[in-house]
N, C-alpha and C positions, 0 to 999 in steps of 0.2 A: 524290695530290701527296699528301710527304713532309720538303716544304722548313721547313727550320728557320736564322730567319736573326734575328742576335742584333744588337742595333744596344746600344751602349755610346756616353754621350753620357759628355763627358770639356772639355768645353768648354760655354761660355752661347752661348748658338742667336742667329742675329743676327733678330732679325723677318723682316728675305728673306727669307732660309731656307723654303720650301718645305712642309715634311713635318712633323707628328709623327713618333715610334718608328711606329706603327702603320699611318701612311700609309703610312713610310717600307719598310717590310714586304710590303707593298703592293704597292707600286711592284717591290722585288725580284722578289718573284714573275711578275709578270707580263715580266718579265727574264730572270730561271730560267729559267720554261717558255720562250719565246721563240726562245733560245737548245736549250735542250735537253737544259737543265739542270735540271730539273723536281722533280729526287729531291735534290737538293745541299744543300748548306747552308755558311754561312759567318758570317763575323762583321766590324759596318760599328762602326770607331770614327768617331766624329764630332769633333775635332782645330781647332785656329785656326790661321793661317798660321804663329807659331811655334813647337808644335807640328809642325807638317808640315815645317818646315826642320829641326827637328831631326832628324826622322826621316829625311829624305831626305840632311841629309850624312853620317851615322852610316849605311843601309845605305844609297847609291846612291850615296854621293861627292861629291856634289854641293851645290852649294850657292844657301842661298833655298826658296822656300814651291813647293810645288807642288801640285795640283789633289786626282788620288789618286795612293795608292801599290798597290800588291798586296805581297803574300806573301800566296804558295804554300803549301801543308799539306805537310808534309813528311813522307814514309812513314817513319812511325816512329806508337810505341801514345800519343802527343799526339789526342787527341780518342777516347780509346779502342777506335783503328784504323780508326775509323769515314772507308770508305772515299766515301761522300759528302762529308764537306769537306774545303771546297777552298780553305778556308782564310782568310787577314783582308784587307782593306781597310781602311786608311788617310785618309779625302774631308773636303779642309779646307773650310766651312763658307765660311767669307771668299771662299776661289771661287769657289762658287759660285753665290754674288751676285754677287761683282767679274765676272765672266768672263758670266753671264750676260745682264750688265746690253754689256760690250765686245759677244760677240758679235749683239749685239738678240736674245737668246733663251729663249723663256719659261725662267724658272726649274727648276720641269719637266722640260721635253722638256731642259735643260741637264744637270741633274744628272743623270739617266735612261740619256745619253750617257757622264759621267766612272762614271756607276756598273757600266752595260752593258760600257766598255770593262778594266775594272777588271777586273770576271768573267772578262773575254777570257781576260785574263793569267794570274786563280787557274785555269781553265782550261788553259794550257800555249799560247796565241796569242800570237805574235809577230804587232808590227808590221809590216801590208801591210794587200794587194787585200783577200782574203780578211776577214782581222777590219776592220774595218772595213768592207765591207760587211753585216757580221752584225752593226757594231756600229747601224749604220743600219738597218737590218730591226727593232731590237731598240725603237730610237731609234721604228720608223713603230706600229710594235704597240702601244708606252705609248699616243702619242700617240692607237689607233683605240678597243682598252680602256680607258685607267685614266683619258683626260682626258673619256672623250666617257659616262663616268659620270653 
């Protein structure tokens, strides 16, 4: 397994954010494995609602914060032409906390759902049944492998 997951913290973490950087890397490893992307690498930027709202407006043309944004790697010399590099996720730590309460989900499972969703976008998937089924399968695997330790 050659995963390279870089976690960049651009905000203070809410005490309700469930994982350290190392734990987050391990969680992403389980998700990548479950999606058949075990040789892939990506960057995750942990941001607050203010920053994700700015990114949402700038890149998506949408107003307000969202939970996760995916920025797939372009075919270029970025990252040394590394074909395993999927791209970058921006994840709002504020949204993880808020939405896990709203949806009555354990924070780690909601985080896994957001990460799987974002990673699938990086891998080229669009919304639809296949993406939703793959997301559910990744969350199930996290529950079995990551949370049962």
